[in-house]
C-alpha positions as CSV (number, residue, x, y, z in Angstrom):
1,M,57.2,66.3,132.2
2,T,56.3,62.8,130.8
3,R,56.5,62.7,127.0
4,Y,55.0,59.3,126.6
5,K,51.6,57.8,127.7
6,Q,52.0,56.0,131.0
7,T,50.6,52.7,132.0
8,N,47.8,52.6,134.5
9,S,48.6,51.7,138.0
10,L,47.5,48.1,138.4
11,S,45.9,46.4,141.4
12,R,47.9,43.5,142.8
13,T,45.3,41.1,141.4
14,D,45.5,42.5,138.0
15,A,49.4,42.7,138.1
16,A,49.5,39.1,139.1
17,Y,47.0,38.0,136.5
18,I,48.8,39.8,133.7
19,A,52.1,38.3,135.0
20,G,50.6,34.9,134.6
21,L,49.6,35.7,131.0
22,V,53.1,36.9,130.3
23,D,54.6,33.8,131.9
24,G,52.4,31.4,130.0
25,E,51.6,33.0,126.6
26,G,54.0,36.0,126.5
27,T,57.4,37.3,125.8
28,V,59.8,39.7,127.6
29,T,62.6,40.5,125.2
30,L,64.8,43.1,123.5
31,T,63.8,43.2,119.8
32,R,64.7,45.2,116.6
33,K,61.9,46.7,114.6
34,H,64.3,47.4,111.8
35,K,67.6,45.6,110.8
36,N,70.1,48.3,111.8
37,E,68.4,49.7,114.9
38,N,69.3,49.1,118.5
39,R,67.2,46.7,120.3
40,Q,64.2,47.9,122.2
41,L,62.3,46.5,125.1
42,A,59.1,44.5,124.1
43,V,56.6,42.8,126.3
44,S,53.9,40.8,124.5
45,I,51.1,38.3,125.0
46,S,49.8,36.0,122.1
47,N,46.4,34.5,122.4
48,T,43.4,33.4,120.3
49,E,40.9,35.1,122.7
50,M,40.4,38.8,121.7
51,P,38.4,39.6,124.8
52,L,41.4,38.5,127.0
53,L,43.8,40.8,125.2
54,D,41.2,43.6,125.2
55,F,41.1,43.1,129.0
56,V,44.9,43.5,129.2
57,L,44.8,46.6,126.9
58,Q,42.1,48.3,129.0
59,T,43.7,47.4,132.3
60,V,47.2,48.5,131.3
61,G,46.1,51.5,129.3
62,T,48.9,51.4,126.8
63,G,50.1,49.1,124.1
64,K,48.3,47.7,121.1
65,I,46.7,44.6,119.7
66,T,47.5,43.3,116.4
67,N,46.5,40.3,114.2
68,K,48.9,37.5,113.6
69,R,48.9,36.2,110.0
70,V,46.9,33.0,109.5
71,V,49.1,30.8,107.3
72,N,46.9,27.7,107.3
73,E,43.1,27.8,107.1
74,K,42.9,25.1,109.9
75,H,44.6,27.5,112.3
76,T,42.5,29.7,114.6
77,P,43.1,33.4,114.1
78,S,45.3,34.7,116.9
79,F,46.3,38.2,118.1
80,V,49.2,39.8,120.0
81,Y,49.0,42.5,122.7
82,A,52.4,44.3,122.6
83,I,53.9,47.1,124.5
84,Y,57.4,48.7,124.0
85,N,60.1,50.8,125.6
86,R,59.2,53.1,128.5
87,Q,55.6,51.8,128.7
88,A,56.8,48.2,128.8
89,L,59.3,49.2,131.6
90,D,56.4,50.7,133.6
91,L,54.4,47.4,133.1
92,L,57.4,45.2,134.1
93,E,57.9,47.3,137.3
94,Q,54.4,46.2,138.3
95,I,54.3,42.6,137.2
96,T,57.9,41.4,137.9
97,P,57.2,40.4,141.5
98,Y,54.5,37.9,140.2
99,L,56.4,36.4,137.4
100,R,57.4,32.7,138.1
101,T,59.5,31.7,135.0
102,Y,62.9,32.8,133.6
103,K,61.0,35.9,132.4
104,R,61.4,37.2,136.1
105,K,65.1,37.1,135.8
106,R,65.0,38.8,132.4
107,A,62.7,41.4,133.8
108,T,65.0,42.1,136.7
109,I,68.0,42.6,134.4
110,I,66.0,44.9,132.2
111,L,64.6,46.9,135.1
112,K,68.2,47.3,136.6
113,N,69.9,48.3,133.3
114,Y,67.6,49.5,130.5
115,I,67.3,53.2,131.3
116,K,71.0,53.8,132.1
117,L,72.1,51.9,128.9
118,T,69.6,53.5,126.5
119,A,70.6,56.9,125.2
120,R,67.5,59.0,124.8
121,N,69.1,60.9,121.8
122,G,70.3,57.7,120.1
123,K,73.9,58.8,120.4
124,Y,76.1,56.1,122.0
125,S,79.7,56.3,123.1
126,D,82.0,53.3,122.3
127,E,81.8,52.4,126.0
128,L,78.1,52.6,126.2
129,I,77.8,50.5,123.1
130,A,80.0,47.8,124.6
131,R,78.0,47.9,127.9
132,R,74.8,47.8,126.0
133,R,75.9,44.8,124.0
134,E,76.7,42.9,127.3
135,F,73.3,43.8,128.7
136,E,71.5,42.6,125.5
137,Q,73.4,39.4,125.6
138,A,72.6,38.8,129.3
139,V,68.9,39.3,128.6
140,L,68.8,37.2,125.5
141,T,70.7,34.3,126.9
142,T,68.5,34.1,130.0
143,T,66.1,31.3,129.0
144,S,64.2,28.5,130.8
145,K,67.4,26.3,130.0
146,S,69.8,28.7,131.6
147,I,68.1,28.8,135.0
């Protein structure tokens, strides 16, 4: 029984297109929503074109679009499509073959390790904490400069 809303099954064309958006305008990372929490998987795409992000949201079927704060009136309003945790994992499984930047290596590390190193009940043994920290470090140090 699935307890979370699953992402849609993407066509190869849509998966490749969304992978291109993630490669060019997006992020594949482990982030904290609150200071003392464990990091969670996040895939996001930033853009000034709301119809583009609406397409991604409708195609993927999960995630959400938020406004980015405009600091300078000369700046164009921009938006972020973001998807987290298991839903982001579902998305990565479909788009990873089409990624062409360092984000492919990040996605591969995440796909291989995220589930087994993430306690569903939030209770981590000392060993699991250590392995989780190594995993986080491997993901976060994988950048365009490290490849």
